MIMARTI-703035 format. One record per residue (C-alpha): residue in one letter; x, y, z. Coordinates in steps of 0.02 Angstrom, whole numbers, plus 32768, in hexadecimal, padded with zeros to 4 digits. Layout:
<marmars>
AXYZ;...
</marmars>
This chain:
<marmars>
M7D877FEB83CD;L7E477FE383A6;K7E25804082F9;R7DDF80DE8358;L7E8880ED83B9;T7F1E814D8374;L7FAD80F98329;I801D812683C5;S7FA080D28430;R7F7E803983C4;L8040801C83BB;T804E80388475;I7FC87FB6849E;L80097F358423;Y80C17F48846A;A80787F358516;L801D7E9D84E7;I80B57E51848F;S81267E738526;A80A17E2685A0;L80927D908531;V81527D7E8530;L81647D9885E9;C80D97D1F8616;G812E7C9985B3;L81CF7CBE8613;G817B7CC186B0;V812F7C11867F;M81D17BD38654;V822B7C1786F3;A81907BB98761;R819D7B228703;A825B7B0F870F;S825A7B3C87CE;Y81D47AB187E6;L82377A2A878A;H82D07A5787E8;F827F7A36888B;V823D799D884E;D82E6795A8825;L8335799888CC;D82A379418929;L82BF78A188BC;A837E78A588DE;Y835B78C889A1;L82E6783789A9;Q834B77C1894B;G83E577E789B9;K837C77CA8A5A;A833E772A8A0F;S83F576ED89F9;L841877098AB2;V837D76BA8AF3;E83A476288A82;R8451761A8AC6;G841F761D8B7B;L838E75A28B60;A8413752C8B16;Q847775328BB3;T83DC75068C2F;S833374BB8C20;E82FB74DB8CD8;P8258753A8CDD;S829475A88D66;A833675D28D04;V82D675EE8C66;R825D766A8CBE;A82F476C78D04;L834676D48C5F;L82A677148C05;A828477888C93;Q833977CC8C85;Q833877E68BD2;M828A784B8BDA;D82CD78B68C6E;S836478E38BFC;H82E979538B7C;E825379A08BA2;G81C0795A8B56;L820A78B98B16;Y81A278228B37;I81E877678B12;G818576C88B2B;R8180761C8AEC;S80FE75A98A91;D80F874F68A6B;G808A752289D4;T7FEC74CD8A15;G7F8B754F8A75;P7F5C76038A47;G8004764E8A8B;P803B768D8B34;V800D771E8B8B;I80A277838BC8;Q809078068C45;G7FE0782F8C06;M8014782C8B4C;D7FC277A38ADB;F803877588A65;S7FB276E68A15;A7FA377568974;L8068773E895D;N805E76868984;T7FE5766088FC;A803076D68880;V8088768C87F4;L813076F887DE;A81AF76E48756;P826676CF878E;G82AF777487BC;T820A77DC87CF;S81AA781E885E;F80F0782A888C;D808E78C288DC;W7FF178A6894B;Q7F91790189CE;T7F6278BF8A73;G7F2679158B13;G7F3779C18ABF;V7FE279A98A9E;T8037798789EA;L80B6790A89EA;R814178CE8964;G8178781B8971;I81CB77888928;K81B676D48939;V82587662893C;P824975A58938;M82AE754E89B4;Q830B74B089A3;S82C0745D8A40;G8217748189FD;G8192750B89FB;S81BA75C289DB;L821076568A36;L819A76F58A26;L81DF779B8A3F;G817B78348A40;L81B678FB8A45;D814C79878A7D;M81367A0689E7;H81047A958A52;H81B27AF68A4A;H81A67AE08985;A80F77B13897D;H81217BAF89E0;F81B77BD4896C;M814F7BBE88D1;T80C07C2B890F;Q81397CB5892E;L81927C9E8884;H80E77CB18832;Y80BA7D508894;T815F7D93885D;L81587D6887A9;A80AA7DAD87AA;I80D07E4C87EF;Y816F7E5A8774;L80FA7E3386EC;F80877EBB871B;V81077F3A8730;A81747F08869A;T80D37F13862C;I80B17FC1865C;L81627FED8643;S81647FA1859D;G80C880008569;L811280A885A3;L81B080808540;G8141804884B2;W80E280EF84B4;W8183814D84C4;A81D380F78428;A812C810483BF;R811B81B783E1;R81D981DB83C0;G81D381648323;L813881B882DD;A816C826C8307;P8192828D8241;L80D382668229;R80A582F68296;V81138363822E;M80C983278192;R801D834681DD;E804983F48207;R808E841A8157;A7FF183C7810E;R7F828443816A;N7FD484CD811C;I7FB5848A806A;D7F3884E3800B;A7F1B85277F54;R7FA285B17F72;Q802485437FC5;L803084AD7F5D;N80EC84BF7F5D;V80F884718014;R815083CB800C;M815F834B809E;P820C833680FA;I826E82A380D4;A832382C28128;D82F1829481D2;S8276820881B7;S8285814981C0;A828C80E48121;E81D680B58125;L81AE816A814A;V822181A780C1;E81B88139803D;L811A8188807D;A815C82358075;Q81A982147FCB;G80F481DF7F91;L809A826A7FDA;N812182E87F89;L810082937EE4;M804782A47EFA;L805983657F29;E80CA83817E92;R803D83317E29;L7FBE83937E77;E801B84317E62;Q803684157DB6;D7F8383E97D8E;F7F4E84847DEE;E7FB384F07D8D;R7F7084977CEB;L7EC784B77D21;S7EEA85767D49;E7F3685867C98;F7EA685297C4E;S7E2B85977CAF;S7E8186397C77;D7E9585FB7BBF;L7DD685BB7BBB;A7D9B866F7C03;H7E0586C57B84;E7DC8864E7AF9;L7D0E86667B1E;R7D1F871E7B31;T7D50873F7A8C;P7CC286FB7A35;I7C4587347ABF;T7C8987E27AAF;N7C7C87E079FB;L7BBD87A87A07;L7B9988277A84;T7BF288B77A32;Q7BA5888F7983;T7AFD887B79D8;Q7B0789237A3B;V7B4689817991;T7AB4892F7934;L7A30896C79AF;T7A678A2179AF;R7A088A45790D;E798F8A0078A0;R79DD899A7808;E79AA894A776A;V7977889A7755;E7A25885C7703;A7A8588AD7792;Y7A2488457819;R7A3F87B377A9;D7B0587D777A2;I7B0587EB7857;L7AAF8746787B;A7B1E86E87810;S7BB38731786C;N7B658714790E;A7B3D865678D7;E7C02864E78AA;E7C288688795A;F7BA6860379A5;Q7BF78576793F;R7CA485A67976;L7C5E859E7A2E;A7C0084F47A10;R7C9C84AA79C8;M7D0684F17A4E;V7C9384A47AD3;S7C8584067A7D;D7D3D83F17A71;M7D5384167B27;L7CCA83977B5E;Y7D2083147AED;L7DC483427B2B;A7D90832E7BE9;K7D4882877BB9;T7DE682407B6B;E7E5582857C00;H7DEF82217C88;G7E2A816C7C4A;L7DC7815D7BA6;E7DC780B57B5B;L7DB2807E7AAB;P7CF9806B7A91;H7D127FE879F7;R7DA17F9779DB;E7DC67F4F7931;Q7E447F2778AD;L7E5D7FC97843;S7EC77FFA77AC;L7F19809577C0;A7F2780B17709;T7E6A809F76F4;E7E3F810F7782;V7EC681A0773E;Q7E7A817C768C;A7DC281A176D0;L7E0A823C7724;F7E5782817684;D7DB0827C7632;F7D6882DD76BE;Y7DEF836076BE;E7E05836E75F9;A7D9D840D75F3;V7DFC844F7676;A7EA58427762A;E7E6E8469757C;E7E3C851375CB;A7EE985147624;E7F3A84DF757D;V7F92844875DD;G7FA6839F75A4;L7F8682F9760A;T7FF7826275F3;L7FF581B77653;E807E813B766A;G8082809376B9;E800180217711;A7FEE7FD077BD;M7F667F7A7821;I7F427FB178D3;V7EBD7F97795E;G7E5A80237989;D7DBB80867987;R7D8F80C778E4;L7D3E81667910;M7DC081977983;L7E4C816B7910;R7E0781D7788F;R7DE6826C7900;A7EA682667931;I7EE582597883;G7E6982D87841;N7EA8835378C9;L7F5983477881;L7F21835577C4;S7EB283EF77EE;N7F4D843E7849;A7FC7840B77B9;L7F4E84537730;R7F3C84F37796;H7FF1851477B0;A803F84CA7706;F8088853E7684;K8023854875DD;H804784D0755C;S809E846575DA;V806183B875FF;V802D836B76A4;E807582B876AE;V803982277720;L80B981A27736;I808B80FE7791;R8120808E77C8;R81107FDF781B;L81947FC7789D;P81BE7F297903;D81637F5C799B;A80F87FF97961;V80A4804B78CA;E80C680FD78A7;L805481747842;T80A1821C7819;V805482B577D8;K80D583287793;N80BF83D5773C;A812E846276EE;G811584FF775C;Q8151857777DA;P81B085237861;I817F8514790B;A81F385627981;E824F84F779F9;S820685477A8C;D814C85257A57;I816C846B7A36;P815984357AF0;R80BA84957AFC;L806784637A5C;F7FF583E77AA3;D7FB4845E7B31;R7EFC84937B2B;F7EE4853F7ACE;Y7F90854C7AA6;R7FBD859479FA;T805A85CD79A1;Q800F865B7941;K80AF86BA7958;S8111864878EC;R80928603787E;P800E868D7862;H7F6586567817;P7EE286BE7870;E7E62869677EA;H7E6585E97813;S7E8285EF78CD;G7E4085587927;T7E19853F79E3;G7EB884F77A11;L7E7D84567A53;G7E9F83E279C2;L7F4B83B479F4;S7F15839C7AAC;I7E8583267A6D;T7EFA82C279F8;R7F7782A37A81;S7EED82657AF1;L7E9E81EF7A6A;M7F5481A27A4A;L7F5E818D7B00;A7EB881297AFE;H7F0780C07A78;G7FA380A37AD7;G800681087A68;T806581AC7A60;I8075824079EB;K811B829679C2;V81428336796B;V81E383617903;S81F5841378AA;D8280845C7841;K829384E277CB;K824C847E773E;N81C584107788;T816383EB781A;S812B8341784D;F80B082FC78C3;T80BB823A78E6;L804481CB7932;V808E81287981;F801D80897999;P805D80017A02;V80587F5579A6;R80037ED27A17;P80077E1B7A04;
</marmars>
């Protein structure tokens, strides 16, 4: 039930309940203190009367004088009853008040005893006398009971009114304190795909709401960046797919304009097959990249020798290197924990790029270094340098640097470096690039775990 209420309503109810509990506790303390105060007053008064009666009884023992003394003391205070008991009977009856309950009660020194008789509540004490027997004194408590009833009634009314006022003040305080939330709500309503630059206010918020606003702003900033990347990716994807599809459509339409020889059809089909292979490779890379960017975990963890894996890739790229007239060299050795297929794909992408952009008659070097807390694998080639402005975007999807390193005949899909970065993230590592006028180096950094 409470969960269906608004936050302001819940805070108001809780504040009112807490106030009611505190006020109830205070009311109980006041009522209890008042009651104990009356007990002390009555006990002191009764003890004082007992002393006066004892002094009077010490001066006379005549029954008529004793009765006169007791009557005089009882007349001095309304509701006061005084009697004597020899301790053998149930107790005297004084002016219709039965003192047998007080007479038989066992009281500690300095304490009083409450009992009811004849519809009246009495508070009394029993004082032993030197001549034998006990002096019994009782005081009607109707005036105390009336005062306590009025006190309880007043406290109940105050408790009710104070609880209502506390609830109203709690509602006002909660509404005022949560005002920045309403501002955030209005701003959040205006956020859509065209207004992702809206941010939550921080200046006029409390410390708790500042943390919430900062967290929401960070989330909005990430969403804005991801949406921009998604928009760029969609645009790049449409552009990349349009080129081979346009080539296929144009070539097919031209072919169908007239009859051609079998060899011509064969050449056209072979050309179309290349375009289809390019499309298939692009779609495969996109699917793999989407998989790696959604928290890819290593399918198989095993101890791997980087030198062995690089040498296996050298054997695979040997024909490509000979065609490009580029040499391959390897230096260093280190062991890491990783997935063999993913590792080969990451290194293979770097080797493919290095062979594609290396100068003829140059050498692509692979250097492996073991550091105290990491293992580095660097693929270095001599070729056209990468512009400084291009380096931050090298790992974006479909991004190419043809202007500075033109090789249209070996153009790739622009996804290789993005996939390599994702594979390194899956291994808990990073990738970095350095390019100068002589060489370009891509370095894979693997963390060393105990």
